[in-house]
N, C-alpha and C positions, 0 to 999 in steps of 0.2 A: 727291500733288504730283509733277509731271513734272520730271525733271532733264535738261537739255540740255547736253551737254559739246561744246565746239567745239575741235577740234585743227587746227592750221595745218600744212599740208604743208611739210616742209623746203624752203627756197628760196623760199617764198611769203610769208614774214613781211613785215610792214609796221611802220612807225614807230607806236608806241602813242600818239603825241601828235598827229601830223598826217597819218598814213596814207600817207606817202611809201613807195615800194617800195625806195628806196635807203638801207637802214639801214646804219649804220656802227658802232654801239655797242650794248652791252647793259648793263643795270644790274641787278646781283643784287638780289633782293628776296624778302622773305617773302610768303607768301600773305596776302590781306586781303579782307575783305568790303566791298563798296561800298554805302553807305547809299542806300536807295531809299524814296521816298515814294509813288510811283505807277508802275505799277499796284500795288495792294496784293498782298502775299505774293510779290513778285518779289525773289529774292535773287541778286545778282550777286557773283561772286568773281573777284578777280585772282589767278591762280595762277602763281607763279614769276617769272622775270626779265622785265624790260621792255626793248623794243627802241626805239632812237632813231636818227633821221637825224642828219647833221652839224649842221644848224641847231638842231634841238631839243636835241641834246646840248650845244651851245654855251650855250644858254639855261639848261639845268640846271646846267652847270658854273659859271656866273657867278651862280647863284641868282636868275635873273630870272623869278620865278614868274608874275608878272602877264603879262609878255610871252609866256611859254610858253602860258598860258591863252588869251591873245588869238589866238595862232597856231592853237591847237587849235580854237577857236570858228570862226575864219575858214575853216579847211579843212573843218570840218564843214558850215558854211553853203554853201561852194562845191560840196560833194558833193550837195546837194539844192537846186538853184537855184529850184525851184518854190515853196519855202517862204519863202525870203528872211528879211527882218527880223521876220516874224510869229512865228518860233520862236526868236529870238535869246536871249530870257531863259531859255527852257527848256534850250536847248543849253548856255548859259553855266553854268546850275545843274548840269547833268549833268557837264560837263567839270570843274567845281570839285570835285564828289564823287569823280570818278576820280583827279584829281591829288592830292587829299588823301590817298588811299590810297597813291599812289606815294611821296609825301614821307614818310609815316609808316613805310612798309615797306622803303624803299630801304636797302640795306646794302652798305657797301664801295664802292670806286671803280669807275668804268665799265670795261668790257672791250671792246677793239677786235674787231670782227667782220670777217673777211676773206671777202668774197663779191662777186659781180657784181650789177649792177642788173638787175632782171627786168622 
């Protein structure tokens, strides 16, 4: 089995929910496995804290889980305009799996990140 580890260069982090480069908050979290049904034998793991922009953090803080999921799905669709609505069910399913791990593994209050937009 091949293991691919991706490390993000400091200052190049993005919101883990909508991919905005203007992150403002981090959420302490334990590591967690993301359920996968396809392709077989693919294991995804969330390691450590999660980053969030102001908008996504606001949705998290007010426990607006469905609105956060909608935002994540919309930004994912916008990043691949050639696919459009043909993949919306797949993207929604994947976002749901990732968010499930966030809500289960999140620990403690958010922490303000002081940095500039890149």
